[in-house]
C-alpha positions in Angstrom: 45.8 -2.2 166.5 46.7 1.5 166.7 44.2 3.8 165.1 43.5 7.5 165.0 39.8 6.8 165.4 38.2 3.6 164.2 35.0 4.4 166.0 34.6 7.7 164.2 35.3 5.9 160.9 32.5 3.4 161.7 30.1 6.2 162.6 31.1 8.2 159.5 30.4 5.1 157.3 27.0 4.6 158.8 26.0 8.2 158.5 27.3 8.5 155.0 25.5 5.4 153.8 22.4 6.7 155.6 22.6 10.0 153.6 22.4 7.8 150.5 19.4 6.0 151.9 21.1 2.8 153.1 20.7 1.8 156.7 22.9 -0.8 158.5 22.3 -4.5 157.7 21.5 -5.1 161.4 20.2 -3.0 164.2 22.7 -1.0 166.3 20.5 -1.1 169.4 20.9 -4.5 171.1 17.3 -4.6 172.2 16.1 -4.0 168.6 18.6 -6.5 167.3 17.2 -9.2 169.6 13.6 -8.3 168.6 14.4 -8.5 164.9 16.1 -11.8 165.3 13.1 -13.1 167.2 10.8 -12.2 164.3 13.1 -14.2 161.9 13.8 -17.3 163.9 11.3 -20.0 164.7 9.8 -19.9 168.3 11.8 -23.0 169.2 15.1 -21.7 167.8 14.7 -18.3 169.5 13.8 -19.9 172.8 16.9 -22.1 172.7 19.2 -19.1 172.1 17.7 -16.5 174.4 16.5 -18.7 177.2 18.0 -19.0 180.7 17.4 -21.3 183.6 14.4 -21.1 185.8 12.9 -17.7 186.1 16.0 -16.3 184.3 17.2 -14.3 187.3 20.8 -15.1 186.4 20.3 -13.7 182.9 19.0 -10.5 184.4 21.7 -10.3 187.1 24.4 -10.7 184.4 23.2 -7.4 183.0 22.2 -5.5 186.2 25.7 -6.2 187.7 27.2 -3.9 185.1 25.0 -1.1 186.3 26.5 -1.2 189.7 29.8 0.2 188.3 30.1 3.7 186.8 32.9 4.9 184.5 34.7 8.1 185.6 35.9 9.8 182.4 39.2 11.8 182.6 39.9 14.8 180.4 42.8 16.3 178.4 44.8 13.1 178.0 45.6 13.1 174.2 43.7 10.0 173.1 44.0 10.9 169.4 45.7 7.5 168.8 44.5 4.4 170.7 45.7 0.9 171.0 43.0 -1.8 171.7 45.4 -4.7 171.4 45.9 -7.3 174.2 48.4 -10.0 174.8 47.0 -13.5 175.4 48.9 -16.8 175.4 52.0 -14.9 174.4 50.2 -13.7 171.3 48.9 -10.3 170.4 45.3 -9.8 169.5 43.9 -6.6 168.0 41.0 -6.3 170.4 40.0 -7.7 173.7 37.0 -9.6 172.2 36.5 -13.3 171.6 33.4 -15.1 170.3 31.8 -17.4 172.8 31.2 -21.0 171.8 27.5 -21.3 171.0 26.0 -24.5 169.7 23.4 -25.4 167.2 23.9 -22.3 165.1 21.9 -23.9 162.2 18.9 -22.7 164.2 19.9 -19.2 163.3 21.3 -19.6 159.8 22.0 -22.4 157.3 25.7 -21.5 157.1 25.9 -21.6 160.8 29.5 -21.9 162.2 31.1 -21.3 158.8 29.5 -17.9 158.5 30.6 -17.0 162.0 34.1 -18.2 161.4 34.4 -16.2 158.2 33.1 -13.1 160.0 35.5 -13.5 162.9 38.5 -14.1 160.6 37.7 -10.9 158.7 38.2 -8.9 161.9 40.9 -11.0 163.5 38.6 -11.9 166.5 39.3 -15.4 167.9 36.4 -17.7 167.5 35.9 -20.5 170.1 34.5 -23.5 168.2 31.7 -25.2 170.1 31.6 -28.9 170.8 27.9 -28.7 169.8 28.6 -27.1 166.4 26.4 -27.5 163.3 29.5 -27.9 161.1 32.7 -29.9 161.8 35.6 -27.9 163.2 37.8 -28.8 160.1 35.3 -27.2 157.8 35.1 -24.0 159.9 38.9 -23.9 160.3 39.4 -24.1 156.5 37.1 -21.2 156.0 39.1 -19.1 158.4 42.6 -19.6 156.8 45.2 -18.7 159.5 43.0 -16.5 161.7 42.8 -17.4 165.4 40.4 -20.1 166.7 40.1 -22.0 170.0 38.1 -25.1 170.8 35.5 -25.6 173.5 35.4 -29.1 174.9 32.4 -30.7 176.5 33.8 -33.6 178.4 31.8 -36.7 177.5 31.6 -40.0 179.2 34.1 -41.4 176.7 37.8 -40.5 177.3 38.6 -41.8 173.8 36.2 -39.3 172.4 37.6 -36.5 174.5 41.1 -37.3 173.3 39.9 -37.4 169.6 38.2 -34.0 169.9 41.4 -32.5 171.3 43.6 -34.1 168.7 41.4 -32.8 165.9 41.4 -29.3 167.4 45.2 -29.4 167.4 45.2 -30.6 163.8 43.0 -27.8 162.6 45.0 -25.0 164.2 43.1 -24.3 167.4 45.3 -22.3 169.8 43.7 -23.3 173.1 41.3 -25.8 174.6 38.4 -24.3 176.7 36.8 -26.9 178.9 33.2 -26.1 179.8 32.7 -27.2 183.4 29.2 -26.0 184.2 27.1 -28.2 181.9 27.6 -31.7 183.3 23.8 -31.7 183.2 21.4 -29.5 181.4 19.9 -26.7 183.5 16.1 -26.3 184.0 15.6 -24.2 180.9 12.0 -23.1 181.1 11.6 -21.8 177.6 12.9 -25.0 176.0 10.7 -27.0 178.3 7.6 -25.0 177.4 8.4 -25.6 173.7 9.2 -29.3 174.6 12.1 -28.9 172.2 15.7 -30.1 172.3 17.5 -29.7 168.9 19.9 -32.6 169.5 16.9 -35.0 169.2 16.6 -33.8 165.5 20.3 -34.5 165.0 21.1 -30.8 165.1 24.3 -29.5 166.8 26.2 -32.8 166.8 28.4 -32.3 163.7 31.6 -32.6 165.8 30.4 -36.0 166.9 29.1 -37.5 163.6 32.4 -36.3 161.9 34.5 -38.0 164.5 36.0 -41.5 163.9 35.9 -42.5 167.6 32.2 -41.5 167.8 31.4 -43.5 164.7 32.9 -46.6 166.5 31.0 -45.8 169.7 27.8 -45.9 167.6 28.4 -49.6 167.0 28.5 -50.3 170.7 25.3 -51.2 172.6 23.9 -48.5 174.8 23.8 -49.1 178.5 20.7 -46.8 178.9 17.4 -47.9 177.4 16.1 -45.8 174.5 13.2 -43.6 175.3 9.8 -44.8 174.0 8.3 -42.5 171.4 4.8 -42.4 170.0 4.6 -42.5 166.2 3.0 -39.2 165.2 3.2 -36.9 162.3 5.4 -34.6 164.4 7.8 -37.4 165.3 8.0 -38.5 161.6 8.9 -34.9 160.7 11.6 -35.1 163.4 13.0 -38.3 161.9 13.2 -36.6 158.5 15.1 -33.7 160.0 17.4 -36.2 161.9 18.2 -38.0 158.7 18.8 -34.8 156.7 21.2 -33.6 159.4 23.3 -36.7 159.3 26.4 -36.4 157.0 26.4 -38.1 153.6 24.2 -38.3 150.5 21.0 -40.3 149.8 18.1 -39.9 152.2 16.9 -43.5 151.8 20.3 -45.0 152.2 21.0 -43.0 155.4 17.6 -43.9 156.8 17.9 -47.6 156.1 21.4 -47.7 157.7 19.9 -46.6 161.0 23.0 -44.4 161.6 21.2 -41.1 162.0 19.1 -42.5 164.8 22.1 -44.3 166.4 24.0 -41.0 166.3 21.4 -39.2 168.3 21.0 -42.1 170.8 24.7 -42.3 171.3 25.1 -38.6 171.7 22.4 -38.4 174.3 24.0 -41.3 176.3 27.6 -40.0 176.2 27.2 -36.2 176.0 27.8 -35.1 179.6 29.8 -36.5 182.5 28.8 -35.3 186.0 31.4 -37.6 187.6 34.3 -35.4 186.6 36.7 -34.2 189.3 39.8 -32.0 189.3 42.0 -35.0 188.9 40.6 -35.7 185.5 42.4 -32.6 184.3 45.6 -34.6 184.4 44.3 -36.9 181.6 43.5 -33.8 179.5 47.0 -32.4 180.0 48.4 -35.7 178.8 46.4 -35.4 175.6 47.6 -32.0 174.4 50.3 -29.4 174.6 47.8 -26.6 173.9 46.9 -24.1 176.6 44.0 -25.2 178.7 41.3 -22.8 180.0 38.5 -23.7 182.4 35.2 -22.2 181.6 32.5 -21.8 184.3 34.7 -20.6 187.2 32.7 -18.4 189.6 34.3 -19.0 193.0 37.8 -17.7 194.0 38.6 -21.1 195.5 38.0 -22.8 192.2 40.2 -20.2 190.5 42.9 -21.2 193.0 42.4 -24.9 192.3 42.7 -24.2 188.6 46.1 -22.6 189.2 47.1 -25.5 191.5 46.3 -27.9 188.7 48.4 -26.0 186.2 45.7 -24.7 183.8 46.7 -21.8 181.6 43.7 -19.5 182.1 40.1 -19.3 183.3 36.8 -18.1 181.8 34.4 -16.6 184.4 31.1 -17.7 183.1 27.6 -18.9 184.2 26.8 -20.1 180.7 24.8 -17.0 180.0 22.5 -17.7 182.8 21.4 -21.0 181.3 22.4 -23.4 184.0 21.8 -22.2 187.6 18.9 -19.9 188.3 19.9 -17.4 191.0 23.6 -17.8 190.4 26.1 -15.1 191.1 26.6 -12.9 188.0 30.0 -13.1 186.2 30.9 -9.4 186.9 30.1 -9.9 190.6 32.5 -12.9 190.6 35.3 -11.1 188.8 36.9 -8.9 191.6 37.4 -11.7 194.1 38.7 -14.0 191.4 41.1 -11.4 190.1 42.3 -10.8 193.6 43.1 -14.5 193.9 44.7 -14.9 190.5 46.8 -11.7 190.8 47.6 -11.7 187.2 49.3 -15.1 187.2 47.0 -16.5 184.5 44.6 -14.6 182.2 41.0 -14.2 183.1 38.3 -14.0 180.4 34.8 -12.8 181.3 31.9 -14.4 179.6 28.1 -13.9 180.0 26.3 -10.5 179.9 28.6 -8.4 177.7 26.3 -6.2 175.6 28.5 -3.3 174.6 31.8 -1.5 174.7 31.2 0.0 178.2 30.6 -3.5 179.5 34.0 -4.6 178.1 35.7 -1.6 179.6 34.3 -2.3 183.0 35.3 -5.9 182.9 38.9 -5.1 181.9 39.0 -2.4 184.7 38.1 -5.1 187.2 40.7 -7.5 186.1 39.7 -9.4 183.0 42.2 -9.7 180.2 39.5 -10.2 177.5 35.7 -10.7 177.2 33.5 -13.0 175.2 30.6 -11.9 173.0 27.7 -14.4 172.9 24.1 -14.1 172.0 24.4 -10.7 170.1 26.4 -12.3 167.3 23.8 -15.1 167.0 21.2 -12.4 166.4 23.3 -10.9 163.7 23.8 -14.3 162.2 20.0 -14.9 162.1 19.4 -11.5 160.4 22.1 -11.3 157.8 24.4 -14.3 158.0 28.2 -13.6 157.8 27.5 -9.9 157.2 25.3 -9.7 160.2 28.0 -11.2 162.5 30.6 -8.8 161.0 28.4 -5.9 161.7 27.8 -6.9 165.3 31.6 -7.3 165.8 32.4 -3.9 164.2 29.8 -2.3 166.4 31.2 -3.8 169.6 34.8 -2.9 168.6 33.9 0.7 167.7 31.8 1.1 170.8 34.7 -0.1 173.0 37.2 2.1 171.2 35.0 5.2 171.7 34.4 4.3 175.3 38.1 3.9 175.9 39.0 7.2 174.3 36.2 9.2 175.9 37.2 7.8 179.3 40.7 9.1 178.8 42.5 5.8 178.1 44.7 5.4 175.0 45.6 1.7 175.6 44.4 -1.3 177.5 47.0 -0.9 180.3 45.4 2.4 181.3 42.1 0.8 181.9 42.3 0.2 185.7 40.1 -0.2 188.7 40.5 3.6 189.3 38.5 4.2 186.2 35.3 3.0 187.9 33.2 4.0 190.9 
């Protein structure tokens, strides 16, 4: 995307509307955006989105790491026209941003993944569908027309289910498979534990599963793990009602009497994660698809080397937004060593901690090809649905464009390590 000044256009639009008494639909300040979303979302929903593992030191270090690097602006370089486009998977994208896969978006807004997909398609930003989506991938893909989307895979205990997810992703036009490696078990997420709340137990965030033919067959198989005993309380009855309402189909009584909603949750819990995975399992995935495969959760240069040895097409440096390992290395800290190992042979995407255009600029200068936006777009979704997500994306893009130009760079290739101190 070559533009004379999209950032100035965005600013002009905001100020002009302000002169007429109309303020932006969502807060420009990320801190204010989060606080406004907190006021709108339920305590359980907000805790699920914002929370990290343990004392949340990884969440904090994801942000503080960016403060260790300072941009050194250069002058008189004619940045009147700028090109923010990148090449990824032999395809040109208009900006270096992607939307991270985030599950259970119905906690933020009833239109959930569909609203996010429409917002992403409006701006041509690739959206990575979550395995833990609130809407089936086919429904979101249909809302996006031909705009770019990828699919994030949680590798369950069932290989047949893994294969089915991947085949469905291919069929609905996804351009890559992103395998999340760092969630073979749920981290010790203090805020969720304080709330004693896991949305999957209400049947939320499992739409990819309940819409899958293989999963429906798995539901008819006996569980190897005994079901947890629950006390019958008013609260548990309300949870059962939510579970039944979340299950696809019409007719509350018929769904309840079928027992399928409860079976779906039980089967999901017993098959969701697979801590027994090894590098050799990647061979199976390669046999299932011709789509490019990215590994998400890479933080060590040796794992980056292993990824290349096993023929993957790209990596996503991520610590799951600080939600898995408390005290983990931050993603930006991990980036330089991984970039030195990869040496440009496969693309690197940085996830976790991106909160503005300057963050994206620093990540690209240190070797990332692109960056993922996570929690901020969920806050926009909670506040104003599709429009809120669009506003967040426009703000990130405009902020990045302005940072690039004011730093003396007119295109992505000019953003180099020398731009930072």
